[in-house]
N, C-alpha and C positions, 0 to 999 in steps of 0.2 A: 623441590626443584633440583636441577642438576647441580650437585655440589662439585665445584672445580670443573664445571663444564661437562659433566657426564650426562646421562639420560635425565631429562627433566621429569620431576614428579608432577604429574598432571592431576587436577581435580577429578574425582570420580565422576564418570559420566552418568548422569541421572536419566530418568525417562524423559523423553521429549527433547526437542531441540530448541533453537531460538524461537521466540514467539512469532507466530505468523500474523501477517496483516490480513484482515478480511477483505472482502470485495467492497467496491464502492469507496475507494480512497478519494483523496482530493480530486475534485473534478469528475468523479465517477458517478454522480447522480444528478437529479434535477434540482432546480432552485428549491431551497428549503430542505434538501436531502439530509443535512446534518441533524435536523430535528428528528428524523426517524431512525438514524443509525444507532444501535444500542451501544452505550459506552460503559466502561467499568466505573462503578460508583465508588468514591472515596469513603473510607470509614468515618473520617472527620474532615468535612469539606472546609470549614472555617480554619481549623488548625493547619491543614495542608496549605491553604492559600496564604495564611499568615506566615508560615515558615518559608514558603516560596517567595513571598514579598521580602522577607528578611535577606534573601540572597541578592535582591536588587538594591539593598540599602547603599552599597558602595557606589551605585550609579544614580543616586537620588537627584543629583544636580542635573544630569542629562535628562532624566525622566521629567523633571520640572520643565526643562526647556521644551521637551516633546509635547507636554500638555499645553504650554503657552503657544507653541506653533499650531497645535490642533485647534485651539480656541480661535486663533487668528485665521486659519484656513477655513474653518467652518463658518465663522462670522462673515468673511468675504463671500464665500459660496452662498450664504443665505441672503446676502444683499443683492447678489446677481439678478435673480428673477425680478426683484423690485425695480432695479435699474432698467432691465429689459422691458418691463411694463411701462416705465416712463417713456422709452423709445416708441412703444406702441401708441401711447397717448399723443406724442408729438406728431406721429404719422396720421393718426385718426383726426386729431384737431386740425391738422393742415388740410386734409381732404374736405372736412366740413367748412373750414374758413374759405377755401377756394370756391365753394358753392354759394357763399353769401356775397351780396353786392358790395363793391368797394365804396368807401365813404360812410358806411353804416357801422356804428359801434356795436359791440357785443350786447350791451344793455338794450339798445334800440331793437336789435334783432330778436332778443328774448321777449321784449314787450310786444312786438308785432305778432309773435307766435301765440302769446297768451290772448291777444285781442281776437285772434281767429279761432280760439278755443283749443289750440294744440298745447295744452298745459304740460303733458308728459314730455314732449319734445323740448319744450321750453325749459323744463327742469333739468333735462339731460345737458342742454347747451349751457345752462347757467353754471354747471359744475366744471366746465372746461375753460381753457385759456385760448380764446379765438382771436384771429387777426383777419377779419373779413376782407376777402379779395386778394390776400397775399399768398395763400397756399402753404405748403410744407416748409417749416424752418429747417433747411438742410444743414445749416451750421450747427444748430442745437442737436439735430439728429446725429451728425458726425461726432460731436463731442461726447454725446451720451454713449454711442456705440464704442468709441475709443476708450471711454472710461470702463465700459463693460468688459472689453478685451483685457484691459489692464488688471481689473479686479480678478478675473478668472486666471490670468497668468500668475499673479502674485499668490493667489490661493493654491494653485497647482505647485508653485515653487515651495511654499510652506509645507504642503503635503508631502512632496518629494523629500525635503530635508527632514521632516518628521520620520518618514520611513527609513531614511538613511541612518539617522541617529539611533532609532530603535533597533535596527538590525545589528549595529555595533554593540548596543547594550545587551541584547539577547545572546549574541555569540560570545561575548566576553564572559557573561554569566555562565553559559553552558561550558565554556572552556574551563572555567574554575571548577564547575561541578564534575566534569569528566576527570579532571586532574585529581580532585578529591576522592572520587570513586576508585581511580587507578591506584592511588596511594593507599587507600583503605584496603583494597584487595591484597596488597603486598603485606599488610599488617594483620590480616585475618589468619586465624589458626587453620590448620588443615581440616579440623573438625567441621568448620563451616562448609567447606566444599564437599565433605562427605555427606552432610545433612541436607544440602540443597542441590537440586538437579542442575547440571551444567547449563542446560537451555534457559533455566530461570535466571541464572546469574548473567548470562549473555544478554538476555532480554532486558534486564534492568540497565545494563551498561549501554545498550544500543537503542532498542526500540523506545524504552521509557524516556530516556534523555532526549532522543530525537523528537518525541511527542511534546515534551516540555518546550524544547527549542522552537518548534514550529508555532506553538501556542503563544509564546512570549513575543516572537517576531511578528506574527501576522494578526492574531486575534486581539492582542492587547491594544494595539493602535486602532484596530477596528472598533473595539468596545468604547474607547475614549471618543473616537470620531462619531460613532453612532449615538452615544448619549448626548454629546454636544449638539449634534444635528437635530435630534428630537427637540431639545430645548430651543435652539435657535430658530428652527422652522415654526415651532408653535408660537414663539414670540412674534415672528413676522406675520403669521396668519391672524393672530389676535389684533395686531396693529392695523391690518387691512380691514378685517371685518370679524367681529365676535360671532355673528350669526353663521357665516360660512365656516369659521373655525369649529363651531359646535357641530356642524354637519360632518366635517372630516373626522373630528374626535370620536363621534358616535360610531364611525366605521371601524375603529381600532378594536374594540371588544368583539365585534362580529367577526373580524378577520382572525383574531386569536382563537376564538371559540371554534371556528371552522377548521383552522390549522390543527388544533389539539384533537378535534374529533377525527380527522383523517389520520393524524399521527398515531393515535391509539390503535387503529385498525391495521396500519402498515407496520407498526413496531413488531408485532408478532411475526409477520412475514419476513421482516429483515432479520430478526433473531433466528428464525428457521433457516434463512438463506445462509447466514454465517455458520450455523451449526452444520448444515448439510455440505457446505463448501469444505469445512474441516474434515467431515467424514470422507468426502470424495478425494481430497488431497491425501489423507492418510491411507486410503485404499491404494491410490496410484503409487505413493511412495513405497508402501509395503510390497506391492506387486513387482515394481521395478527393482527393488533391492533384492528380492528373491526370485528374479526372473528365471534363472536356471532351474530352480526347484520347481517352479510352475510348469516349465516345459518338460522336465524329466517325468513328472507325474501326470502329464497330459491334462492339466486343469485350465487350459487356455479358455475354453468355452465357458466354464464356470466363472472364471475371473471376468470375462467380458460381460456375462450376464449380470454379475454384481455391479460392475461399472455402469451398465445401461440403467439398472434400477436406481442407483444413487444419482446418476446424471438426470434421470427423469424427475426425481424428487427435487433436485436442485433447480431444475428448469421451472417446475410448478411454483415453488416458493419465490424464486427470483422474479418470475413474471408477475405474480400477485403483488410483491413488494414494490416493484418498479411502477406497475400500473396504478396501484392505490396512491403511492406517494406522488406520482406524476399528475394526479388530479389537483394537487394543491395549487400549482401555478395557474391553470385555467380558472379555477374557482376564485383565486385571489384577483386575477384579472377581471373577472365578472364583477366582483364586489367593487374593485377600483373603478370600473366603468360606470357602475351605478352611482358611486360617489362623484365621478366626473360629470355625469348627467345632472345630478342634483345641484352641484356647484354652478354648472353652466346655466341651468334654468333660473335658479335663485339669483345668481350673479347678474344674469341678463336683465331680470326684472329690476334689480337694484341699479344697474346702469341706466335703464330707461327712466327710472325715477330720480336720477341724478344723485343717488346716495353713494355711488362708487364709480370709479373710472373703468373704462374698458381694459386699460393696461393693468390695473390692479386685479381684475378678474383673471386675466391671463397669468399674472404672477401667482395668484392664489392657486390656480389649477396646477402650476408647476410645484408649488409648495405641498399641495395635497398628494401629489405623486411621490414626493420626497419623504413625506411624513411616515407612511406605512413601511417603507423599505428598511429604515434603521431599526424599527421595532421588531420585525421578523429577523433581522440580522442579529440583534441583541439576544433573542431567544436561542438562535443557533450557537452564538458565542458562549452562552452560559452552559450549553450542553458540552461544548468542546472544553470549556474550563473545568468541568467535572472530570473529563477524561484526563486532562493534564494534572489535576489535583490527585487523581488516583495513581498516575505514573509517578508524581513527586513523592507520594507516600511510600511507594515501593523503593525508590532510590534512597529516601531518608531512612527507611528500615535497614537498608544495607549499610548506610553511613553510621547508624547507631549500634551496629552489631558489636559484641564484645571482642576486643582485639587481643592479640598475643600479649603476654606480660612484657613490659618494656625491658630492653637490654640494660645491663648494669651501667652506671655512669662512668666508672673507671675500669674498663674491661682489660683482661689479660689477652695479649695477642701472641699467637705462635706462628712464626713464619713457616715452620715445618714441625712435624711431630715424629717421634720414633715409632709411634703406633702402638703404644702401651695403653690398652683399653681396659678399664675396670668398672664393673657394676657392683655396687654395694647395697644390698637389701632394697632393691628397686621394686616399687609397687605402682601399678597403674590400672585404671579402669576407664572405659569409654563412658559408661553409665554408672552413677553412684551406687546403684543397687546391684550391679553385675561386675564383681571383681574379675579381672583377666590375668594380670601378672601380680604375684604377691611374693615379697621377700626374695627376689631373684638376685643372686650373687654370681659373678663371673669375672675371671681374670684372664686376659688375653695378652700374652707376652708379645713384644715387637716382632714383626715379620711372620707371625703365625697365620696359617690359613684355617679359618673356622667355618665349618659347614653347619648350617641350621636346617634340621629336617623335622618333619612331624605332619600329622594330618591337617586338613583344612580347618582353620579357626584355632589352631594351637597357639598362635601369637608370634609366628616367625616374622612376618612383615612388620608387625607392631614393634618388635624389638628394634628393627632397623629405623623405624620412624622415631623411636625414642633416642637412638644414637644421634640422629640429625636434628633433634629438637623440633620435629614437626608437631609433636605432642609433648607436653610437659609432664614429667613424672609426678606422681602424687607423694611418694615418699622415697627416701634413699638418695643416692648420688651416682652420677656417671662421670668418671674421671678420664681425662686424656693426658697421658704422661703425668699422672698424679695431680692434675689441675681440674677442678670441678667445671664441667662444661657450662654451667650457668654463670660462671665468671667471665665467659667469653661472649662476644656478640654472636648472634645466630649466623651472620654473614661470614665472620671469620671462622667459626666452627665448620660450617658447610664447605668452606673453601679448602679444607683439609681432606675432604672426601671426594671420591669419584663414584658414580652410580650408574648402573645399567639395569633397566627394568624389563620385565617381560612385555609390558605394554609400550611399544615403541612410540617415539614422538619425533617427527620431522616437520620443519616449517617450510613454507613456500619459498623456494630459493634454489640455488644450484647445489649439486652434491658437494662441491668444494666448500661452499659456505656452511652447509650443515655439519661437515666434519670439523671445519675451523671454529665452529661454535664452542668446541672443547677448550680452546685457549685463545684468549685475545692476542692478536698480533702474531699468530703462528705463520711461519714462512710456508712457501709452496712445497719445499722439500719435506718439511715436517708433516704437512698434511698428507703427502704421498706416502711417506714412511709409515704413518699411522694406518693408512688404508691397506698397505701391504701387510703390516703386522696383523691386521684383523681379517686378512684374506678377502678383502673387498676390492682390491686393485684390479683383479682380473675381470670381474663382471662389469666394473665401471667402464673399463676400456673397451668392452664390447658394445657399449651404448653408442649411438650415433654421435652425440655431443660429448661423450666422455664425462669428465669432471664438470663440464659446463651444462650438463643435463639439468633442466629445471624441474623440480619436483612440484606437483600440484598440491592442493590442500590436503588430500588424503594420501598423497604419494602413491597413487594407483598405477603409475607408470613403472614401478618396481615391485617385486614380490615382497611378501611379508618377511621371508628369510633374508632377502637383500636389504630390507630396511633395518633388520636387526644387526646385520654386518656393519652398516653405516653408523649405527649408534654405538657399537663396540669400538669402531675406529675413532669415534669422538672421545670415548673413554681412554683409549690409548694415547691420544693427543694430550689429554688433560694431565697425564702423569701424576695422579693423586698420591698422597701419603697413605691413605686408607682407601681400600677398594671395596665396594659393595656390589654384588652381582645377585640380582633377584631373578632366578630362572632365565639367565641371559641367553641361553642357547636353545630355548624351547621351540623357536620358530624356524630352525634350520634343519637341513637333512642330516642323516647320520654321518656321512662322509665329511661334510662341512663342519659338523660338530666336533669331530676328532681333530681337524685342523685348528679350530678355534680353541679347543682345550689345550693344545700344544702352545698356541700363542698366549693364552691366558696364564698358563704355567710360567711362561717367561715374564709376563706382566706382573704376576703376583710374587715373583721372587724377591725376597728381602722386603716385602711390603705386607703389612697387616691386611688381611682380606676376610670379608664375610661373604659366604656363598649360601644363598637360599636355594634349595633344590627339591624338586619333587621326584625326579628320576635319580634314585640313590646310586645308580651305577656311575654317575658323573662326579661323585664327590668321594670316591674310595681313597683318593690320595691326600685328602685333607689331613692336617696335623691333628685336629681334634674335631669330633662331630658332636654337636649338641642336639639331643633328641628332646623336642618340646611337646607337651601335651597339656591343654587347658592352662596355658600361661606359665607353666613350670618346666624346668629342665629335669626330666625324669631319668635321663641317662647321659653319660659323657665319656668320650674316649675315642680311640682310633677305630677304623672300620673292623680290623681284626679283633680288637678287644670287645667291641660291641657284639659282633657275631658270635664270639665265643661265649659271651654272657647269656646268649639265647633269651634276651628280654624283648622289650617293645620294639627296638630297632630291628632285631632279628625277624620279628613277625612282619614288620613293614617291608623289609627287604625281600623276605620269602614270598609275600603276597604279590609284589611287583614281578618277581621272577616267574611265579606261576601264571600271572596274566600274560607275560611275554611268551611263555611256552604255549599257552592257550591260543594266543593270537597267531603264533607261528604254525600251529597245527591246523 
């Protein structure tokens, strides 16, 4: 990272960007859609869910309250149809009572019907509570309906409170997880970012945690409610009639079998849809990124042809996936209607025989409708839980990564350093079997400018990374003013350095803010002075908003060379004790480079500086030039001394000079 506010050290960009979401997100498919969408499978479902549950341990009291509220809400909701059935019975009994002559008791009316051979009607009336000649008991009807409204209102209030509390539980848990991941990233060594694509790290930090958050907040309460609803509704159905309950229960395995049958066939199409969507997105991204190249080489028609082909393939798979999965709902409705007919017919016979009331049949039909819904919902939730478990595994993998060695408990702190840097027999390797730097010794007096040159892979940038303790050395020691760097905290050590990299980094914000990033609390005049010193002031003032110009994510509203000027201005502002320049002028034109070199000479005066350069013409004035090859310093001296020696440096310099001549001719 930017030591002393210089250019930030950014994790190496790996292939791929942040994880993309596929089609058919929340609300993007038909009922039961979650059953067909392919999800990432966790390696250890139980282990992932167990560890995820461990994160919720601090919220156990509120979770218990949520479960209690869910029980109360579901219980009241399950009682509702039964109470409504009672209101139906009151209305039906009132209509029948009104048709009976006044002054006749219910028993006398039933006996009269049996005497006339109407035994079935007599059985039905004997199971009722009749008041011959009086009609509907509107007072009882009003009280029943009022009780029903109260039951549903209290049930809804409990459900709302349950969702409110669970949202707090989920968001507090995710807040802590995000905080833990952010702190973990700060403690991870640079090697982790070198070994993992940037898009993968971002996906774990954003997409995976968002997936867990949505699952905890939405599906956890749904799972609790669905399970309790199944139990509650089944109890109420058995209470009303075991025979009708048996009919409804038999429908469940049929529904599950049909759903799985359709799901298997649509699963392949959904997988193809996601895959082909990724292909199409990749093609579009690639083409628009290289839009100029496509036009220069006249490949527009070929690109359009590839797009049309991939678009057609996506259309075919999407159509099949949506059509096949869309048949679930009408098939489920058909099965539900068959169940409704069966319950209505059998229930009607039972009402006619006096074995059950009309209101109970009505209530049972409501229960049978409610019974299959939470079962299908639970199946969908289990699929989503698998996806959340897979996401949690990826986050936990990050949290379990090996961290940097902890700083010493009693560190040495240097407010400033003279800049005396010493390397004693330093050895380092990225891989145990592949030595890179072995027994490297170097003494850099205060105020000296050291240029480091060599072919690609020689170890130039690695040496700088070791100075900043982005990597830990395997053997030897690195001393700052005769103090071992390992006796200092990494933060204190890096605060002594300023760094400008070839790969520029600017954040979304104004140009003023990006330069001021070099030193906290910098004044306006100091920011402007740094910009002038870096030769950035002129181009900034030509912009419409000047220093208030807002840079976007990729800073595409300024050129690559202008971005480099801003990062150099940031380094000027930081005023470091030790300066590191890693090919800092590679992105600017020759004229600007000359101006920056003059400014850099002023900046590096009386300050120890390390300059990594590929263009050897830029470091001819260095006090000492280190020529590295395969992790070793093979030559050392001034430009004149090394040229006179006619060794490795001479051959490098001559090859660049020949290339320049060849390019000029």
